[in-house]
PDB file with one MODEL, atoms N, CA, C and O in Angstrom:
MODEL        1
ATOM      1  N   MET A   1       0.999  -1.196   0.067  1.00  0.00           N
ATOM      2  CA  MET A   1       0.036   0.077   0.050  1.00  0.00           C
ATOM      3  C   MET A   1       0.750   1.189  -0.311  1.00  0.00           C
ATOM      4  O   MET A   1       1.852   1.083   0.227  1.00  0.00           O
ATOM      5  N   GLN A   2       0.684   2.217  -0.957  1.00  0.00           N
ATOM      6  CA  GLN A   2       1.505   3.317  -1.008  1.00  0.00           C
ATOM      7  C   GLN A   2       0.877   4.506  -0.052  1.00  0.00           C
ATOM      8  O   GLN A   2      -0.325   4.699   0.135  1.00  0.00           O
ATOM      9  N   PHE A   3       1.808   5.146   0.426  1.00  0.00           N
ATOM     10  CA  PHE A   3       1.099   6.447   0.946  1.00  0.00           C
ATOM     11  C   PHE A   3       0.873   7.500   0.071  1.00  0.00           C
ATOM     12  O   PHE A   3       1.668   7.899  -0.780  1.00  0.00           O
ATOM     13  N   THR A   4      -0.305   7.967   0.318  1.00  0.00           N
ATOM     14  CA  THR A   4      -0.572   9.348  -0.596  1.00  0.00           C
ATOM     15  C   THR A   4      -0.747  10.563   0.410  1.00  0.00           C
ATOM     16  O   THR A   4      -1.366  10.371   1.457  1.00  0.00           O
ATOM     17  N   LYS A   5      -0.230  11.773   0.124  1.00  0.00           N
ATOM     18  CA  LYS A   5      -0.288  12.806   0.712  1.00  0.00           C
ATOM     19  C   LYS A   5      -1.354  13.579   0.365  1.00  0.00           C
ATOM     20  O   LYS A   5      -1.647  13.745  -0.820  1.00  0.00           O
ATOM     21  N   LYS A   6      -1.976  14.078   1.266  1.00  0.00           N
ATOM     22  CA  LYS A   6      -3.313  15.061   0.804  1.00  0.00           C
ATOM     23  C   LYS A   6      -2.995  16.491   0.742  1.00  0.00           C
ATOM     24  O   LYS A   6      -2.784  17.211   1.718  1.00  0.00           O
ATOM     25  N   THR A   7      -2.978  16.830  -0.465  1.00  0.00           N
ATOM     26  CA  THR A   7      -2.044  18.147  -0.547  1.00  0.00           C
ATOM     27  C   THR A   7      -3.599  19.286  -0.727  1.00  0.00           C
ATOM     28  O   THR A   7      -3.153  20.387  -1.049  1.00  0.00           O
ATOM     29  N   SER A   8      -4.677  19.335  -0.657  1.00  0.00           N
ATOM     30  CA  SER A   8      -5.702  20.241  -0.752  1.00  0.00           C
ATOM     31  C   SER A   8      -6.457  20.241   0.762  1.00  0.00           C
ATOM     32  O   SER A   8      -6.897  19.230   1.310  1.00  0.00           O
ATOM     33  N   THR A   9      -6.499  21.571   1.289  1.00  0.00           N
ATOM     34  CA  THR A   9      -7.272  21.441   2.498  1.00  0.00           C
ATOM     35  C   THR A   9      -8.942  21.391   2.115  1.00  0.00           C
ATOM     36  O   THR A   9      -9.480  21.304   1.011  1.00  0.00           O
ATOM     37  N   GLY A  10      -9.443  21.467   3.268  1.00  0.00           N
ATOM     38  CA  GLY A  10     -11.004  20.864   3.352  1.00  0.00           C
ATOM     39  C   GLY A  10     -11.605  22.029   2.964  1.00  0.00           C
ATOM     40  O   GLY A  10     -10.846  22.992   2.862  1.00  0.00           O
ATOM     41  N   GLY A  11     -12.833  22.214   2.705  1.00  0.00           N
ATOM     42  CA  GLY A  11     -13.498  23.391   2.071  1.00  0.00           C
ATOM     43  C   GLY A  11     -13.737  24.368   3.376  1.00  0.00           C
ATOM     44  O   GLY A  11     -13.673  25.587   3.218  1.00  0.00           O
ATOM     45  N   ILE A  12     -14.030  23.763   4.752  1.00  0.00           N
ATOM     46  CA  ILE A  12     -14.317  25.066   5.657  1.00  0.00           C
ATOM     47  C   ILE A  12     -12.740  25.553   5.901  1.00  0.00           C
ATOM     48  O   ILE A  12     -12.673  26.760   5.671  1.00  0.00           O
ATOM     49  N   PHE A  13     -11.762  25.131   6.199  1.00  0.00           N
ATOM     50  CA  PHE A  13     -10.248  25.701   6.269  1.00  0.00           C
ATOM     51  C   PHE A  13     -10.204  26.621   4.986  1.00  0.00           C
ATOM     52  O   PHE A  13      -9.936  27.813   5.133  1.00  0.00           O
ATOM     53  N   ALA A  14     -10.395  26.230   4.038  1.00  0.00           N
ATOM     54  CA  ALA A  14     -10.205  27.207   2.776  1.00  0.00           C
ATOM     55  C   ALA A  14     -11.291  28.387   2.784  1.00  0.00           C
ATOM     56  O   ALA A  14     -10.868  29.402   2.230  1.00  0.00           O
ATOM     57  N   ILE A  15     -12.488  28.475   3.245  1.00  0.00           N
ATOM     58  CA  ILE A  15     -13.214  29.625   3.419  1.00  0.00           C
ATOM     59  C   ILE A  15     -12.998  30.359   4.476  1.00  0.00           C
ATOM     60  O   ILE A  15     -13.317  31.548   4.464  1.00  0.00           O
ATOM     61  N   GLY A  16     -12.407  29.766   5.589  1.00  0.00           N
ATOM     62  CA  GLY A  16     -11.945  30.481   6.757  1.00  0.00           C
ATOM     63  C   GLY A  16     -10.524  31.130   6.515  1.00  0.00           C
ATOM     64  O   GLY A  16     -10.172  31.991   7.322  1.00  0.00           O
ATOM     65  N   LYS A  17      -9.613  30.772   5.398  1.00  0.00           N
ATOM     66  CA  LYS A  17      -8.583  31.445   5.483  1.00  0.00           C
ATOM     67  C   LYS A  17      -8.844  32.731   4.358  1.00  0.00           C
ATOM     68  O   LYS A  17      -8.116  33.724   4.344  1.00  0.00           O
ATOM     69  N   PHE A  18      -9.912  32.556   3.499  1.00  0.00           N
ATOM     70  CA  PHE A  18     -10.176  33.634   2.812  1.00  0.00           C
ATOM     71  C   PHE A  18     -11.123  34.389   3.302  1.00  0.00           C
ATOM     72  O   PHE A  18     -11.471  35.349   2.615  1.00  0.00           O
ATOM     73  N   LEU A  19     -11.693  34.188   4.432  1.00  0.00           N
ATOM     74  CA  LEU A  19     -12.168  35.066   5.205  1.00  0.00           C
ATOM     75  C   LEU A  19     -11.435  36.154   5.859  1.00  0.00           C
ATOM     76  O   LEU A  19     -11.668  37.362   5.817  1.00  0.00           O
ATOM     77  N   ILE A  20     -10.350  35.407   6.576  1.00  0.00           N
ATOM     78  CA  ILE A  20      -9.175  36.073   7.066  1.00  0.00           C
ATOM     79  C   ILE A  20      -8.631  37.049   6.422  1.00  0.00           C
ATOM     80  O   ILE A  20      -8.373  38.160   6.884  1.00  0.00           O
ATOM     81  N   LYS A  21      -8.423  36.631   5.247  1.00  0.00           N
ATOM     82  CA  LYS A  21      -7.553  37.643   4.525  1.00  0.00           C
ATOM     83  C   LYS A  21      -8.444  38.677   3.749  1.00  0.00           C
ATOM     84  O   LYS A  21      -8.002  39.709   3.245  1.00  0.00           O
ATOM     85  N   LEU A  22      -9.556  38.332   3.720  1.00  0.00           N
ATOM     86  CA  LEU A  22     -10.398  39.525   3.368  1.00  0.00           C
ATOM     87  C   LEU A  22     -10.762  40.469   4.237  1.00  0.00           C
ATOM     88  O   LEU A  22     -10.833  41.616   3.795  1.00  0.00           O
ATOM     89  N   ILE A  23     -11.065  40.241   5.597  1.00  0.00           N
ATOM     90  CA  ILE A  23     -11.145  40.772   6.784  1.00  0.00           C
ATOM     91  C   ILE A  23      -9.667  41.815   6.958  1.00  0.00           C
ATOM     92  O   ILE A  23      -9.724  42.976   7.364  1.00  0.00           O
ATOM     93  N   LEU A  24      -8.549  41.196   6.606  1.00  0.00           N
ATOM     94  CA  LEU A  24      -7.319  41.807   6.664  1.00  0.00           C
ATOM     95  C   LEU A  24      -7.283  43.158   5.738  1.00  0.00           C
ATOM     96  O   LEU A  24      -7.032  44.307   6.102  1.00  0.00           O
ATOM     97  N   VAL A  25      -7.585  42.709   4.526  1.00  0.00           N
ATOM     98  CA  VAL A  25      -7.401  43.520   3.613  1.00  0.00           C
ATOM     99  C   VAL A  25      -8.382  44.828   3.644  1.00  0.00           C
ATOM    100  O   VAL A  25      -8.011  45.936   3.258  1.00  0.00           O
ATOM    101  N   VAL A  26      -9.952  44.489   4.261  1.00  0.00           N
ATOM    102  CA  VAL A  26     -10.896  45.655   4.436  1.00  0.00           C
ATOM    103  C   VAL A  26     -10.289  46.334   5.762  1.00  0.00           C
ATOM    104  O   VAL A  26     -10.487  47.535   5.945  1.00  0.00           O
ATOM    105  N   ILE A  27      -9.636  45.665   6.580  1.00  0.00           N
ATOM    106  CA  ILE A  27      -8.958  46.735   7.847  1.00  0.00           C
ATOM    107  C   ILE A  27      -7.683  47.668   7.265  1.00  0.00           C
ATOM    108  O   ILE A  27      -7.373  48.798   7.644  1.00  0.00           O
ATOM    109  N   VAL A  28      -7.049  46.859   6.244  1.00  0.00           N
ATOM    110  CA  VAL A  28      -5.881  47.878   6.128  1.00  0.00           C
ATOM    111  C   VAL A  28      -6.537  48.995   4.948  1.00  0.00           C
ATOM    112  O   VAL A  28      -6.265  50.192   5.047  1.00  0.00           O
ATOM    113  N   LEU A  29      -7.163  48.631   4.160  1.00  0.00           N
ATOM    114  CA  LEU A  29      -8.079  49.835   3.455  1.00  0.00           C
ATOM    115  C   LEU A  29      -8.756  50.883   4.338  1.00  0.00           C
ATOM    116  O   LEU A  29      -8.717  52.097   4.134  1.00  0.00           O
ATOM    117  N   PHE A  30      -9.367  50.282   5.320  1.00  0.00           N
ATOM    118  CA  PHE A  30      -9.993  51.173   6.212  1.00  0.00           C
ATOM    119  C   PHE A  30      -9.125  52.326   7.168  1.00  0.00           C
ATOM    120  O   PHE A  30      -9.521  53.413   7.590  1.00  0.00           O
ATOM    121  N   ILE A  31      -7.908  51.715   7.323  1.00  0.00           N
ATOM    122  CA  ILE A  31      -6.852  52.520   8.352  1.00  0.00           C
ATOM    123  C   ILE A  31      -6.285  53.229   7.312  1.00  0.00           C
ATOM    124  O   ILE A  31      -5.730  54.252   7.713  1.00  0.00           O
ATOM    125  N   GLY A  32      -6.223  53.045   6.074  1.00  0.00           N
ATOM    126  CA  GLY A  32      -5.364  53.896   5.386  1.00  0.00           C
ATOM    127  C   GLY A  32      -6.449  55.080   4.730  1.00  0.00           C
ATOM    128  O   GLY A  32      -6.020  56.171   4.354  1.00  0.00           O
ATOM    129  N   VAL A  33      -7.646  54.777   4.662  1.00  0.00           N
ATOM    130  CA  VAL A  33      -8.646  56.055   4.518  1.00  0.00           C
ATOM    131  C   VAL A  33      -8.764  56.915   5.721  1.00  0.00           C
ATOM    132  O   VAL A  33      -8.785  58.140   5.600  1.00  0.00           O
ATOM    133  N   VAL A  34      -8.833  56.385   6.766  1.00  0.00           N
ATOM    134  CA  VAL A  34      -8.618  57.025   8.160  1.00  0.00           C
ATOM    135  C   VAL A  34      -7.477  58.064   7.911  1.00  0.00           C
ATOM    136  O   VAL A  34      -7.644  59.277   7.778  1.00  0.00           O
ATOM    137  N   LEU A  35      -6.309  57.401   7.871  1.00  0.00           N
ATOM    138  CA  LEU A  35      -4.939  58.126   7.757  1.00  0.00           C
ATOM    139  C   LEU A  35      -4.943  59.194   6.662  1.00  0.00           C
ATOM    140  O   LEU A  35      -4.409  60.286   6.861  1.00  0.00           O
ATOM    141  N   VAL A  36      -5.389  58.965   5.801  1.00  0.00           N
ATOM    142  CA  VAL A  36      -5.660  60.095   4.664  1.00  0.00           C
ATOM    143  C   VAL A  36      -6.322  61.160   4.915  1.00  0.00           C
ATOM    144  O   VAL A  36      -5.894  62.288   4.670  1.00  0.00           O
ATOM    145  N   ALA A  37      -7.738  60.839   5.571  1.00  0.00           N
ATOM    146  CA  ALA A  37      -8.643  61.833   5.838  1.00  0.00           C
ATOM    147  C   ALA A  37      -7.775  62.786   7.053  1.00  0.00           C
ATOM    148  O   ALA A  37      -7.788  64.016   7.115  1.00  0.00           O
ATOM    149  N   LYS A  38      -7.149  61.989   7.835  1.00  0.00           N
ATOM    150  CA  LYS A  38      -6.627  63.147   8.916  1.00  0.00           C
ATOM    151  C   LYS A  38      -5.498  64.017   8.272  1.00  0.00           C
ATOM    152  O   LYS A  38      -5.328  65.078   8.874  1.00  0.00           O
ATOM    153  N   VAL A  39      -4.666  63.813   7.163  1.00  0.00           N
ATOM    154  CA  VAL A  39      -3.790  64.673   6.710  1.00  0.00           C
ATOM    155  C   VAL A  39      -4.446  65.892   6.195  1.00  0.00           C
ATOM    156  O   VAL A  39      -5.452  65.839   5.488  1.00  0.00           O
ATOM    157  N   ASP A  40      -3.875  66.984   6.552  1.00  0.00           N
ATOM    158  CA  ASP A  40      -4.309  68.322   6.510  1.00  0.00           C
ATOM    159  C   ASP A  40      -3.704  69.015   5.305  1.00  0.00           C
ATOM    160  O   ASP A  40      -2.910  69.947   5.428  1.00  0.00           O
ATOM    161  N   PHE A  41      -4.112  68.522   4.108  1.00  0.00           N
ATOM    162  CA  PHE A  41      -3.535  69.244   2.783  1.00  0.00           C
ATOM    163  C   PHE A  41      -3.647  70.879   2.789  1.00  0.00           C
ATOM    164  O   PHE A  41      -4.688  71.364   3.231  1.00  0.00           O
ATOM    165  N   PRO A  42      -2.919  71.484   2.456  1.00  0.00           N
ATOM    166  CA  PRO A  42      -2.732  73.087   2.251  1.00  0.00           C
ATOM    167  C   PRO A  42      -3.656  73.321   1.071  1.00  0.00           C
ATOM    168  O   PRO A  42      -3.644  72.689   0.015  1.00  0.00           O
ATOM    169  N   ALA A  43      -4.545  74.428   1.440  1.00  0.00           N
ATOM    170  CA  ALA A  43      -5.402  74.932   0.595  1.00  0.00           C
ATOM    171  C   ALA A  43      -4.953  76.328   0.225  1.00  0.00           C
ATOM    172  O   ALA A  43      -4.420  76.995   1.112  1.00  0.00           O
ATOM    173  N   PRO A  44      -5.123  76.909  -1.118  1.00  0.00           N
ATOM    174  CA  PRO A  44      -4.789  78.182  -1.628  1.00  0.00           C
ATOM    175  C   PRO A  44      -5.570  79.219  -0.598  1.00  0.00           C
ATOM    176  O   PRO A  44      -6.719  78.965  -0.237  1.00  0.00           O
ATOM    177  N   ASN A  45      -4.989  80.200  -0.227  1.00  0.00           N
ATOM    178  CA  ASN A  45      -5.558  81.352   0.219  1.00  0.00           C
ATOM    179  C   ASN A  45      -6.101  82.578  -0.419  1.00  0.00           C
ATOM    180  O   ASN A  45      -6.668  83.608  -0.057  1.00  0.00           O
ATOM    181  N   LYS A  46      -5.773  82.145  -1.296  1.00  0.00           N
ATOM    182  CA  LYS A  46      -6.282  83.471  -2.399  1.00  0.00           C
ATOM    183  C   LYS A  46      -7.291  83.019  -3.379  1.00  0.00           C
ATOM    184  O   LYS A  46      -7.069  81.881  -3.793  1.00  0.00           O
ATOM    185  N   LYS A  47      -8.368  83.614  -3.876  1.00  0.00           N
ATOM    186  CA  LYS A  47      -9.148  83.186  -4.758  1.00  0.00           C
ATOM    187  C   LYS A  47      -8.489  83.366  -6.094  1.00  0.00           C
ATOM    188  O   LYS A  47      -7.688  84.262  -6.361  1.00  0.00           O
ATOM    189  N   ILE A  48      -8.896  82.447  -6.888  1.00  0.00           N
ATOM    190  CA  ILE A  48      -7.768  82.315  -8.178  1.00  0.00           C
ATOM    191  C   ILE A  48      -8.767  82.467  -9.370  1.00  0.00           C
ATOM    192  O   ILE A  48      -9.633  81.620  -9.588  1.00  0.00           O
ATOM    193  N   GLU A  49      -8.598  83.636 -10.162  1.00  0.00           N
ATOM    194  CA  GLU A  49      -9.424  84.189 -11.134  1.00  0.00           C
ATOM    195  C   GLU A  49      -8.784  84.249 -12.372  1.00  0.00           C
ATOM    196  O   GLU A  49      -7.662  84.756 -12.374  1.00  0.00           O
ATOM    197  N   LYS A  50      -9.260  83.833 -13.457  1.00  0.00           N
ATOM    198  CA  LYS A  50      -8.561  83.787 -14.844  1.00  0.00           C
ATOM    199  C   LYS A  50      -9.550  84.668 -15.808  1.00  0.00           C
ATOM    200  O   LYS A  50     -10.635  84.146 -16.065  1.00  0.00           O
ATOM    201  N   VAL A  51      -9.306  85.801 -16.296  1.00  0.00           N
ATOM    202  CA  VAL A  51      -9.753  86.511 -17.202  1.00  0.00           C
ATOM    203  C   VAL A  51      -9.860  85.786 -18.668  1.00  0.00           C
ATOM    204  O   VAL A  51      -8.810  85.550 -19.266  1.00  0.00           O
ATOM    205  N   ILE A  52     -11.296  85.380 -19.335  1.00  0.00           N
ATOM    206  CA  ILE A  52     -11.038  84.926 -20.641  1.00  0.00           C
ATOM    207  C   ILE A  52     -11.612  85.866 -21.377  1.00  0.00           C
ATOM    208  O   ILE A  52     -12.690  86.332 -21.010  1.00  0.00           O
ATOM    209  N   PRO A  53     -11.047  86.269 -22.440  1.00  0.00           N
ATOM    210  CA  PRO A  53     -11.522  87.022 -23.417  1.00  0.00           C
ATOM    211  C   PRO A  53     -12.782  86.423 -24.419  1.00  0.00           C
ATOM    212  O   PRO A  53     -12.891  85.297 -24.904  1.00  0.00           O
ATOM    213  N   ASN A  54     -13.612  87.506 -24.530  1.00  0.00           N
ATOM    214  CA  ASN A  54     -14.780  86.884 -25.547  1.00  0.00           C
ATOM    215  C   ASN A  54     -14.317  86.462 -27.001  1.00  0.00           C
ATOM    216  O   ASN A  54     -15.071  85.815 -27.728  1.00  0.00           O
ATOM    217  N   GLU A  55     -13.277  86.782 -27.328  1.00  0.00           N
ATOM    218  CA  GLU A  55     -13.036  86.340 -28.474  1.00  0.00           C
ATOM    219  C   GLU A  55     -12.545  84.785 -28.878  1.00  0.00           C
ATOM    220  O   GLU A  55     -12.488  84.324 -30.018  1.00  0.00           O
ATOM    221  N   ASN A  56     -12.249  84.192 -27.778  1.00  0.00           N
ATOM    222  CA  ASN A  56     -12.135  82.924 -27.458  1.00  0.00           C
ATOM    223  C   ASN A  56     -13.043  81.877 -27.748  1.00  0.00           C
ATOM    224  O   ASN A  56     -12.786  80.768 -28.218  1.00  0.00           O
ATOM    225  N   PHE A  57     -14.305  82.432 -27.363  1.00  0.00           N
ATOM    226  CA  PHE A  57     -15.689  81.220 -27.543  1.00  0.00           C
ATOM    227  C   PHE A  57     -16.184  81.317 -28.931  1.00  0.00           C
ATOM    228  O   PHE A  57     -16.160  82.352 -29.598  1.00  0.00           O
ATOM    229  N   LYS A  58     -16.642  80.148 -29.333  1.00  0.00           N
ATOM    230  CA  LYS A  58     -17.049  79.994 -30.501  1.00  0.00           C
ATOM    231  C   LYS A  58     -18.670  79.518 -30.403  1.00  0.00           C
ATOM    232  O   LYS A  58     -19.028  78.629 -29.630  1.00  0.00           O
ATOM    233  N   THR A  59     -19.478  80.147 -31.185  1.00  0.00           N
ATOM    234  CA  THR A  59     -21.086  79.639 -31.169  1.00  0.00           C
ATOM    235  C   THR A  59     -21.260  78.474 -31.815  1.00  0.00           C
ATOM    236  O   THR A  59     -20.846  78.383 -32.971  1.00  0.00           O
ATOM    237  N   ILE A  60     -21.874  77.424 -31.213  1.00  0.00           N
ATOM    238  CA  ILE A  60     -22.172  76.276 -32.137  1.00  0.00           C
ATOM    239  C   ILE A  60     -23.675  76.306 -32.270  1.00  0.00           C
ATOM    240  O   ILE A  60     -24.465  76.540 -31.355  1.00  0.00           O
ATOM    241  N   LYS A  61     -24.004  76.005 -33.682  1.00  0.00           N
ATOM    242  CA  LYS A  61     -25.474  76.206 -33.840  1.00  0.00           C
ATOM    243  C   LYS A  61     -25.956  74.457 -34.466  1.00  0.00           C
ATOM    244  O   LYS A  61     -27.131  74.197 -34.726  1.00  0.00           O
TER     245      LYS A  61
ENDMDL
END
């Protein structure tokens, strides 16, 4: 009788491993979003205005 090695895991263990990986990915993404939200990005202090001359406009009929 020859010894055979079982290389595939059972269905319950495979589902459990997948759920653990999925939960870890969701936690890492959540922590990333929270950290990015806490960063205070600088905003411009003055209002930016650009004057566009009327000759650049084209009327389309």
